[in-house]
C-alpha positions, -999 to +999 in steps of 0.1 A: -084+505+161-066+524+136-067+502+111-106+499+114-108+536+112-081+531+079-103+508+062-134+528+072-119+563+056-105+540+023-138+528+021-158+563+020-132+571-002-137+550-027-176+553-025-170+590-030-145+585-056-175+562-080-201+586-073-179+616-087-168+594-114-205+582-122-219+622-115-193+633-134-205+616-172-243+629-170-232+661-155-210+678-182-210+710-180-220+717-215-254+707-208-289+703-190-298+666-189-323+651-168-327+614-160-357+594-156-368+559-147-405+560-165-415+532-149-411+553-113-426+587-125-456+600-142-439+617-178-464+623-200-468+637-236-483+671-239-498+689-269-533+702-258-555+705-226-591+694-227-600+723-240-583+719-274-557+744-263-521+739-272-499+742-242-470+761-261-446+758-233-434+750-195-453+779-179-489+770-193-486+733-187-468+741-151-501+760-147-525+739-156-514+705-136-513+737-108-554+729-109-548+692-109-528+697-078-497+682-091-461+697-097-440+700-129-408+695-121-393+690-157-405+697-191-388+700-228-398+705-262-407+671-276-395+675-313-404+694-343-435+707-351-448+724-383-462+764-386-497+756-375-478+740-344-487+705-348-465+678-344-440+669-375-445+629-380-459+608-360-476+616-323-492+595-301-507+606-268-523+582-243-525+554-271-545+578-296-526+588-326-533+624-329-510+626-362-498+603-388-461+590-388-438+603-423-422+581-441-413+607-470-382+622-483-374+662-477-351+687-467-339+699-432-331+679-398-361+662-399-353+640-431-315+637-426-323+596-430-326+579-404-347+591-381-368+577-355-395+573-333-389+582-292-419+560-279-431+551-242-451+521-239-482+507-216-458+494-194-441+521-194-410+507-212-391+535-232-374+527-269-360+545-299-362+529-332-362+532-367-392+552-385-395+525-409-394+495-383-416+514-361-450+494-353-481+502-332-490+473-317-516+491-296-493+489-265-479+522-273-490+549-248-465+579-259-447+585-296-430+614-311-412+615-343-380+636-350-349+634-372-322+632-373-314+599-355-281+610-329-269+571-325-279+540-342-268+508-324-238+527-310-230+548-338-228+585-342-248+590-373-224+591-404-231+628-420-221+644-385-186+655-388-160+665-358-153+699-356-183+711-381-188+747-377-226+738-378-232+750-346-273+754-327-285+749-292-294+710-295-317+688-279-319+652-276-330+618-254-312+586-252-316+556-238-293+544-211-278+508-203-300+504-175-333+513-196-338+546-181-341+578-203-317+609-205-332+639-219-301+666-228-299+701-239-274+718-248-267+752-231-246+767-258-243+759-290-227+726-302-225+704-336-240+670-341-211+654-338-199+662-301-237+661-290-240+628-305-207+618-291-224+630-252-245+603-251-223+577-270-200+583-237-235+578-212-233+541-229-267+550-254-269+526-286-297+552-298-302+588-292-323+611-316-323+647-319-360+664-309-351+704-320-330+731-321-328+769-317-361+767-303-352+744-277-362+751-239-357+727-208-378+736-171-357+721-147-360+737-111-336+712-093-309+722-114-319+759-112-329+761-150-358+772-155-369+783-193-408+788-192-413+809-226-413+790-259-442+783-283-441+745-293-462+718-303-455+686-281-442+686-247-422+657-222-431+665-189-423+648-158-449+656-123-458+645-091 
């Protein structure tokens, strides 16, 4: 009897140890993160409502969804935008291309090559690929372009330097080894290297920077509720 009790306690300890270890990787206190399987939830990209009005922020998106008897459970600004709040670079929503891809050169984070496209296919498969390699084969349901890439085939962007003093609030997205998507935003200012390293330690091969100091995340389940802002694209999960 004692041996059975000992074995049970040992098994529970090992399970707890495994769970704690797994949890500690994603729940880094420096970040608010959200992991999602696009095949199991309503993961959508939003820019304007049916009246052509921009959603702007999580508060407006949440109210709009409530009118449709849906609840917003997660939201984050989904990429950079121009002065008129139109998406900077490619934007596809419900298979409709609403802004063309930007293969040009320029200044700022967006043009710190390589930049990238984060997209979801019609069969709900997530992907992050180099802008130059992106092909719209008619099966892309959502897509947003941004830059720079944080991770390229498992390697941190060569322009990022350890101990850099270029600190800022940052948000980004990565694809985990199990093909789930992880969104993360730094709670405090952080440099690009440390931000990219977070995704690398999670096992992501590719990760993309979405935006900087204007970033907001809406995630009530983790007591992180930021409903202000005036954005372009918003990525949201609803139920």
